[in-house]
C-alpha positions as CSV (number, residue, x, y, z in Angstrom):
1,M,0.1,0.0,-0.1
2,S,1.0,3.3,-0.4
3,E,1.4,5.3,2.6
4,D,1.8,9.3,2.9
5,P,5.8,9.6,2.9
6,F,5.6,13.2,4.6
7,K,3.2,11.8,7.5
8,D,5.9,12.2,10.0
9,E,7.1,15.7,8.8
10,E,5.7,18.6,10.9
11,P,3.2,20.9,8.6
12,V,4.7,24.2,7.9
13,E,2.3,27.0,7.2
14,G,1.9,27.7,4.1
15,E,3.1,24.3,2.4
16,I,0.9,22.2,0.4
17,R,1.2,18.5,0.3
18,V,-0.6,16.4,-3.1
19,S,-0.8,12.9,-4.4
20,C,-2.3,11.3,-7.4
21,P,-3.0,7.7,-7.9
22,G,-1.9,5.0,-10.4
23,K,-4.2,3.2,-12.7
24,V,-5.1,0.2,-14.1
25,L,-6.8,0.0,-17.7
26,L,-9.2,-3.0,-16.4
27,I,-10.9,-2.7,-20.0
28,G,-10.2,-0.8,-23.3
29,G,-6.4,-1.4,-24.6
30,Y,-6.3,0.3,-28.0
31,T,-9.8,0.9,-28.5
32,V,-9.5,3.3,-26.1
33,L,-7.2,5.0,-28.9
34,R,-10.3,4.6,-31.6
35,S,-12.9,7.0,-29.6
36,S,-14.1,3.7,-27.5
37,P,-14.9,3.3,-23.9
38,S,-12.4,2.3,-21.4
39,L,-12.9,1.6,-17.4
40,S,-9.6,2.9,-16.2
41,L,-9.3,2.2,-12.1
42,S,-7.3,4.4,-9.7
43,L,-5.1,2.3,-7.6
44,T,-3.4,3.1,-4.0
45,S,0.2,3.5,-5.6
46,R,0.7,7.0,-5.7
47,F,3.2,10.0,-6.4
48,H,3.0,12.6,-3.3
49,V,4.8,16.0,-3.8
50,R,5.3,18.2,-0.9
51,L,5.8,22.1,-1.7
52,L,7.0,24.7,0.4
53,P,7.7,28.5,-0.6
54,S,11.0,29.8,-0.7
55,P,11.9,33.5,-0.7
56,S,15.0,32.7,-2.9
57,P,14.7,32.9,-6.3
58,T,15.4,29.5,-7.1
59,L,13.0,26.0,-7.9
60,T,14.4,23.2,-5.8
61,I,13.5,19.2,-6.2
62,H,14.6,16.8,-4.2
63,S,13.8,12.8,-4.6
64,P,15.0,11.7,-0.9
65,Q,14.7,7.9,-2.3
66,Y,17.6,9.2,-4.7
67,L,19.5,11.3,-2.5
68,S,19.9,14.2,-5.7
69,T,18.6,17.2,-6.0
70,H,17.8,19.3,-9.5
71,T,18.1,23.3,-8.8
72,Y,16.5,26.0,-11.2
73,T,17.3,29.8,-11.3
74,L,13.9,31.2,-11.4
75,T,12.9,34.2,-13.5
76,G,9.8,35.0,-14.0
77,T,8.2,32.1,-15.5
78,L,11.2,30.6,-17.2
79,L,13.9,28.3,-15.7
80,S,17.5,28.7,-15.9
81,S,20.6,27.6,-14.6
82,Q,20.1,23.8,-13.7
83,T,22.4,22.4,-11.3
84,V,22.5,18.7,-9.6
85,S,23.7,17.4,-6.9
86,H,25.9,14.9,-6.1
87,G,28.8,15.4,-8.7
88,S,25.6,14.4,-11.3
89,T,26.4,15.9,-14.3
90,P,22.9,18.3,-15.0
91,H,20.9,17.2,-18.1
92,P,17.3,18.8,-19.4
93,N,14.3,16.3,-17.8
94,P,11.5,16.9,-19.4
95,Y,9.3,14.7,-16.7
96,L,10.5,17.6,-14.6
97,T,10.9,20.8,-16.9
98,T,7.9,20.1,-18.6
99,P,5.4,19.9,-16.2
100,L,7.1,22.7,-14.3
101,Q,7.2,25.4,-17.2
102,T,3.9,24.4,-18.6
103,A,2.5,25.3,-15.2
104,L,5.0,28.5,-14.5
105,H,3.6,29.8,-18.0
106,H,-0.1,29.3,-17.0
107,L,1.1,31.6,-13.4
108,P,1.5,35.3,-13.6
109,P,5.5,35.9,-12.8
110,L,6.7,35.0,-9.4
111,T,9.0,36.8,-7.2
112,S,10.0,34.2,-5.4
113,G,11.0,30.6,-5.6
114,F,9.6,27.2,-3.6
115,N,11.4,24.0,-2.5
116,L,9.2,20.7,-3.6
117,T,9.8,17.3,-2.1
118,L,8.8,13.9,-4.6
119,S,8.2,10.4,-3.7
120,A,6.5,7.9,-5.3
121,S,5.1,4.3,-4.1
122,P,7.6,1.4,-4.5
123,T,4.9,-0.6,-6.6
124,F,4.9,2.1,-9.8
125,Y,8.6,-0.4,-10.3
126,T,9.1,-4.0,-10.8
127,S,10.9,-5.5,-7.3
128,D,13.5,-6.6,-9.2
129,S,14.5,-2.3,-10.3
130,T,17.9,-1.1,-8.9
131,F,16.1,1.6,-7.1
132,T,12.9,1.3,-5.0
133,S,10.7,4.3,-7.3
134,F,10.6,6.8,-9.7
135,P,14.5,7.5,-10.6
136,I,13.8,11.7,-10.9
137,I,17.0,12.8,-11.1
138,P,19.1,11.3,-14.5
139,S,22.9,10.3,-14.2
140,S,25.5,11.0,-16.7
141,S,24.7,7.4,-18.5
142,T,20.9,8.1,-18.9
143,P,20.1,11.9,-19.8
144,T,16.6,11.3,-20.1
145,G,16.1,10.8,-16.7
146,F,15.4,7.0,-16.6
147,D,18.1,4.5,-14.9
148,L,17.9,1.6,-17.4
149,K,17.7,-0.9,-14.8
150,T,14.6,0.3,-13.8
151,T,11.3,-1.8,-14.9
152,K,7.9,-0.1,-14.8
153,T,5.1,-1.9,-13.7
154,G,2.6,0.2,-16.2
155,L,0.8,2.0,-13.3
156,G,1.1,5.2,-15.0
157,S,4.1,6.9,-13.1
158,S,4.7,9.3,-15.8
159,A,1.3,10.8,-15.6
160,C,1.3,10.8,-12.0
161,L,4.3,12.6,-11.5
162,I,3.7,15.0,-13.8
163,T,-0.4,15.4,-12.8
164,S,1.0,15.7,-8.7
165,L,3.8,18.2,-10.0
166,I,1.4,20.9,-11.6
167,T,-1.5,20.7,-9.3
168,S,0.9,21.5,-6.5
169,I,2.0,24.2,-8.3
170,I,-1.3,26.4,-9.7
171,L,-2.8,25.2,-6.9
172,Y,0.0,26.6,-4.1
173,Y,-0.3,30.1,-6.2
174,S,-3.8,29.6,-8.1
175,P,-5.8,28.0,-5.5
176,K,-9.7,29.3,-7.3
177,T,-7.8,27.1,-10.3
178,S,-10.6,24.5,-11.4
179,V,-10.2,20.7,-11.6
180,A,-10.6,20.6,-14.9
181,E,-8.2,23.4,-15.9
182,I,-5.7,21.4,-13.9
183,E,-6.6,18.1,-15.8
184,T,-5.5,20.1,-19.5
185,L,-2.3,21.8,-17.9
186,S,-1.1,17.8,-17.3
187,Q,-2.7,16.5,-20.4
188,T,-0.5,19.3,-22.1
189,A,2.9,18.7,-20.3
190,H,2.3,14.6,-20.9
191,N,2.0,14.9,-24.5
192,L,4.8,17.2,-24.8
193,V,6.8,14.7,-22.7
194,Q,5.3,11.9,-24.8
195,G,5.5,13.8,-27.9
196,K,2.5,12.3,-29.1
197,V,-1.2,12.7,-28.0
198,G,-2.0,10.0,-26.4
199,S,-5.5,9.1,-25.1
200,G,-5.5,10.8,-21.8
201,F,-6.5,7.9,-19.7
202,D,-3.8,7.9,-17.3
203,V,-3.7,11.8,-17.0
204,S,-7.8,12.0,-16.3
205,T,-7.1,9.1,-14.0
206,A,-4.4,10.5,-11.7
207,V,-6.8,13.5,-11.8
208,Y,-10.4,11.6,-11.1
209,G,-9.9,8.6,-10.0
210,S,-12.2,5.2,-11.6
211,Q,-13.8,6.4,-14.4
212,I,-15.1,5.2,-18.1
213,Y,-12.9,7.3,-20.3
214,T,-14.0,8.1,-23.6
215,Q,-11.9,10.0,-26.2
216,N,-13.6,11.9,-28.9
217,L,-12.3,13.8,-31.7
218,G,-10.4,15.7,-29.0
219,S,-12.9,16.0,-26.0
220,R,-12.3,13.7,-23.2
221,I,-15.8,12.4,-21.5
222,V,-15.5,11.1,-18.2
223,D,-18.2,9.1,-16.1
224,K,-16.7,8.6,-12.6
225,I,-17.4,5.4,-11.6
226,N,-17.5,3.6,-7.1
227,I,-18.2,0.6,-7.6
228,K,-15.9,-2.5,-6.8
229,R,-16.7,-5.8,-8.0
230,G,-14.0,-7.7,-5.5
231,R,-10.5,-7.3,-5.0
232,L,-8.2,-6.3,-7.5
233,L,-5.3,-8.4,-7.8
234,L,-1.8,-7.1,-9.8
235,G,0.8,-9.2,-10.2
236,D,4.5,-8.2,-11.1
237,V,6.2,-10.1,-14.1
238,K,9.2,-8.2,-13.5
239,E,9.7,-7.4,-17.5
240,G,8.4,-4.6,-18.6
241,S,7.3,-3.6,-21.7
242,E,7.5,-0.7,-24.3
243,S,4.0,-0.1,-24.9
244,G,4.3,2.5,-27.4
245,G,5.8,0.6,-30.4
246,M,3.3,-2.2,-29.9
247,S,0.3,0.5,-29.9
248,K,1.7,1.7,-33.6
249,R,2.0,-2.0,-34.8
250,V,-1.6,-3.1,-33.5
251,L,-2.7,0.3,-34.7
252,K,-1.2,-0.2,-38.3
253,G,-2.4,-3.9,-38.3
254,S,-6.1,-3.3,-37.6
255,E,-6.2,-0.5,-40.3
256,D,-8.1,-3.1,-43.2
257,G,-9.0,-6.5,-43.9
258,E,-9.0,-8.9,-41.2
259,G,-7.4,-7.0,-38.5
260,E,-9.8,-4.2,-38.8
261,I,-12.5,-6.6,-38.4
262,L,-11.2,-8.5,-35.4
263,F,-10.4,-4.9,-34.0
264,R,-14.4,-4.3,-34.5
265,K,-14.5,-7.5,-32.4
266,L,-12.6,-6.5,-29.6
267,K,-14.5,-2.9,-29.9
268,E,-17.4,-5.0,-29.3
269,V,-16.5,-7.3,-26.4
270,N,-14.7,-4.5,-24.2
271,E,-18.1,-2.1,-24.8
272,K,-20.3,-5.2,-23.9
273,A,-17.7,-5.8,-20.8
274,I,-17.8,-2.9,-19.3
275,E,-21.9,-2.5,-19.2
276,G,-21.4,-5.9,-17.2
277,Y,-19.1,-4.4,-14.9
278,V,-21.1,-1.7,-14.1
279,K,-24.3,-3.6,-13.7
280,G,-22.8,-6.4,-11.5
281,E,-23.3,-8.8,-14.2
282,R,-20.9,-11.5,-15.7
283,F,-18.3,-9.2,-17.9
284,G,-15.3,-9.6,-19.4
285,E,-16.3,-12.8,-21.5
286,G,-15.0,-13.1,-25.2
287,V,-11.9,-10.5,-24.2
288,R,-8.9,-12.5,-24.0
289,S,-9.5,-14.6,-27.0
290,A,-10.2,-11.2,-29.4
291,I,-7.0,-9.8,-27.9
292,Q,-5.3,-12.8,-28.5
293,S,-7.0,-13.0,-32.3
294,L,-6.0,-9.7,-32.6
295,G,-1.8,-9.8,-31.7
296,T,-2.0,-13.0,-33.8
297,I,-2.8,-11.1,-36.8
298,T,-1.0,-7.9,-35.8
299,N,2.2,-9.8,-34.9
300,C,2.2,-8.7,-31.0
301,E,2.4,-10.0,-28.2
302,I,-0.5,-8.2,-26.4
303,E,-1.2,-10.9,-24.3
304,P,2.4,-12.9,-24.1
305,S,2.3,-16.5,-24.6
306,V,3.9,-17.1,-21.7
307,R,1.2,-16.0,-19.7
308,K,-1.9,-17.7,-21.4
309,N,-1.5,-21.0,-18.6
310,V,-1.2,-18.7,-15.6
311,L,-4.2,-16.4,-17.0
312,D,-6.3,-19.7,-17.9
313,E,-5.8,-21.1,-14.5
314,T,-6.2,-17.8,-13.1
315,E,-9.8,-17.5,-14.9
316,N,-10.4,-21.3,-13.9
317,I,-10.5,-20.7,-10.0
318,E,-14.1,-20.4,-8.4
319,G,-14.8,-16.7,-7.4
320,V,-12.4,-14.9,-10.4
321,E,-14.3,-12.3,-12.4
322,Y,-11.5,-11.4,-14.6
323,A,-8.2,-12.0,-15.6
324,C,-6.1,-10.0,-18.1
325,V,-2.9,-8.6,-19.2
326,P,-3.9,-4.6,-18.3
327,G,-3.6,-1.6,-20.3
328,A,-2.0,-2.3,-23.9
329,G,-0.9,-6.0,-23.1
330,G,2.5,-6.9,-23.1
331,F,4.9,-8.2,-20.2
332,D,4.3,-4.9,-17.5
333,A,1.7,-7.2,-15.1
334,I,-1.2,-9.2,-15.0
335,C,-4.4,-9.0,-13.3
336,C,-7.5,-10.3,-11.7
337,V,-10.8,-9.1,-9.7
338,V,-11.6,-11.4,-7.7
339,R,-14.2,-12.2,-4.8
340,E,-12.3,-12.1,-1.5
341,E,-13.3,-16.3,-0.8
342,A,-10.7,-16.9,-3.6
343,V,-7.5,-14.5,-3.2
344,D,-5.5,-16.3,-1.4
345,E,-5.8,-19.2,-4.1
346,V,-5.0,-16.7,-7.0
347,K,-1.9,-15.8,-4.9
348,E,-1.0,-19.5,-4.6
349,V,-1.1,-19.9,-8.4
350,W,0.6,-16.9,-9.3
351,R,3.5,-17.8,-6.5
352,K,3.9,-20.7,-8.3
353,E,4.9,-18.9,-11.7
354,G,7.3,-16.9,-10.0
355,I,4.7,-13.9,-10.2
356,D,5.0,-11.2,-7.3
357,I,1.8,-10.3,-5.6
358,L,1.9,-6.0,-5.7
359,D,0.9,-4.5,-2.4
360,V,-1.7,-2.5,-4.2
361,Q,-5.3,-2.3,-4.4
362,E,-8.3,-0.1,-6.1
363,D,-8.6,3.0,-4.7
364,G,-11.4,4.9,-6.4
365,E,-10.3,8.5,-5.7
366,G,-8.0,11.0,-7.6
367,I,-6.4,14.0,-6.6
368,R,-5.3,14.5,-2.9
369,I,-4.8,17.9,-1.5
370,E,-3.8,19.2,1.6
371,R,-3.1,22.3,2.9
372,F,-1.3,23.9,6.3
């Protein structure tokens, strides 16, 4: 579970603390990219940011988990003169500078700076990773800001980091800003960092919590939900995958011919599954089969063959409502929705396959804010 890392810190007058949840796209992988509803659940895995005002014209970002600090000179709405502690060579880190600059451009010029402290739940990263959470500070060998030995579990760490940074800054200096404006700024920054316009469900979930999400012609439709169909279990398979490249191949391969037919079938069963989830009926029937067929025709391991047996065995357990490789699929994680009486049996099956159970559950909530 993700506890507040700052709970033992004595609050300082004027500070603000923000956290945003991770996500699991339970239903809607790929079809969410083509104006179809998806079911995204927010998680107890959270990114935490603590903002303290500073009288100096500097902006400092500190991550105790990495014993490193970024310091920028702040001039109005611009950042410059980056330095990094502990001898690391300063490299531009878009996961920090882009949300910071996006937030600053939305505000009047600042005359003084602030200090940010960041902390992330370890469940965002596989248990085999070198680090225990998000590698905020780039090393000289990894100028992008990511350590190559850190493998993500696919819970939306990038969207959480960006959203929590923007939320803390905007709400400190402009407390009347609406949640909708914060989401728009976060979506913009996330798109800039990713170098593309994505579906946006990960940022939307970080802001609003569990939801049925649809993107259509640039607009976003969010239906907040408060429905739990049992315990959500997530398994860390300790591999990780690059979803962006696979998404391109799947979408390209489903533009015409048999691929197009299979994509329409996946869209149909996804929408039926979401309807069943909301109504408390049986849900998910046919989803895995449609995903497997689409993966075969596009030559992509959406549901990797090495995961088929464990998912089949999981589905056959009495009390399991649904099991899948969530989101865009691949090797990030597996998940299931299961009634409480069958939780231990599922865990035993996964452990025999060398799959670690992530200490995470559905949260339902979005942004949390504390002011002092």
